[in-house]
RODRENKE-696509 format. One record per residue (C-alpha): residue in one letter; z, x negated, y negated. Coordinates in steps of 0.25 Angstrom, whole numbers, plus 2048, in hexadecimal, padded with zeros to 3 digits. Layout:
BEGIN
   aa    up   east   north
    A     Z      X       Y
...
This chain:
BEGIN
   aa    up   east   north
    M   D7B    33A     F8E
    A   D87    341     F94
    G   D86    345     FA2
    G   D77    343     FA2
    R   D74    34D     F97
    D   D6F    34A     F89
    A   D7A    34E     F7F
    G   D71    34A     F73
    W   D70    359     F6F
    L   D7F    359     F6E
    L   D80    34D     F64
    P   D7D    34C     F56
    P   D70    343     F54
    D   D75    33A     F49
    L   D7F    32E     F4A
    D   D88    332     F3F
    R   D8C    33F     F46
    L   D8C    339     F53
    K   D96    32F     F4E
    T   D9F    33A     F48
    L   D9E    341     F55
    E   DA2    335     F5D
    R   DAE    333     F54
    W   DB2    342     F55
    C   DB2    340     F64
    E   DBB    333     F64
    L   DC5    33B     F5B
    L   DC5    347     F64
    L   DC6    33E     F71
    E   DD2    337     F6A
    L   DD9    345     F67
    V   DD6    349     F76
    R   DDD    33C     F7B
    E   DE9    33E     F72
    R   DEA    34C     F77
    I   DE9    347     F85
    G   DF4    33D     F82
    E   DFD    348     F7C
    I   DFC    351     F88
    E   DFE    345     F92
    T   E0A    341     F8A
    A   E10    350     F8B
    A   E0D    350     F9A
    R   E15    343     F9C
    I   E20    348     F94
    A   E20    355     F9C
    E   E20    34E     FA9
    A   E2B    345     FA5
    A   E33    351     FA1
    A   E31    357     FAF
    G   E36    34A     FB5
    K   E28    346     FBB
    P   E24    337     FBB
    V   E1C    334     FAE
    P   E10    32C     FAF
    A   E0E    320     FA5
    P   E05    324     F9A
    V   DF7    31E     F9A
    V   DF6    313     F8F
    E   DE8    315     F89
    W   DE9    30B     F7E
    Q   DF1    2FF     F7A
    I   DF4    2F8     F6D
    Q   DF7    2EA     F6D
    Y   E00    2E4     F63
    G   E01    2D6     F5D
    I   E0C    2CC     F5E
    G   E16    2CA     F52
    A   E1D    2D2     F47
    S   E12    2DB     F44
    N   E0F    2DF     F52
    A   E02    2E6     F4D
    P   DF8    2EC     F56
    M   DED    2E3     F5A
    L   DE4    2E8     F66
    I   DE1    2F6     F6C
    H   DDF    2F6     F7B
    T   DDC    301     F85
    G   DE8    305     F8E
    D   DE3    2FD     F9A
    C   DDE    2F0     F93
    T   DE1    2E3     F9A
    L   DE3    2DB     F8D
    T   DF0    2E3     F88
    S   DFD    2DB     F86
    G   E0B    2DE     F85
    R   E09    2E1     F76
    T   E02    2EE     F79
    R   E07    2FC     F77
    P   E00    309     F7C
    A   DF9    311     F72
    T   DF1    31E     F71
    R   DE3    31F     F6E
    A   DE6    323     F5F
    Q   DF0    317     F5E
    A   DE5    30D     F63
    V   DDA    313     F5A
    D   DE4    312     F4E
    A   DE8    304     F51
    L   DD9    300     F51
    R   DD8    304     F43
    H   DE0    2F8     F3F
    P   DD8    2EC     F3C
    Q   DE1    2E2     F44
    V   DE0    2EB     F51
    E   DD4    2E9     F5A
    P   DD0    2F0     F67
    C   DD1    2E7     F74
    G   DC3    2E2     F78
    V   DC6    2E1     F87
    C   DCA    2F0     F89
    D   DC0    2F5     F7E
    A   DCB    2FD     F77
    G   DC3    2FD     F6A
    R   DB7    304     F70
    L   DC0    30E     F78
    L   DC7    312     F6B
    G   DBA    312     F63
    A   DBD    306     F5A
    G   DB2    302     F52
    D   DAC    30F     F50
    P   DAA    315     F42
């Protein structure tokens, strides 16, 4: 129930279509977030060109890399996770989701990055 109202009439009754709708909403949300990022970046560039102080960009996701020659990605963290190390780099949501597709990369269990990114969903 959203806001105390029953939205059952609005949603399909079967699990398959609900799962499809869920995935579509996730994809749409990802596109919206990417567009917001593009607009925020353009605004920062315009402010810098106008000589205004530019606030530091908000880091939403971080990818932690391993030690050694391969320096391969290992963990995905939220931007504010307390377990990040000096081997992390900022990432977009799309980059974090893409990194999770690799078998050696895991979401951090402390900041719950996997759930927030929808990892484990079909």
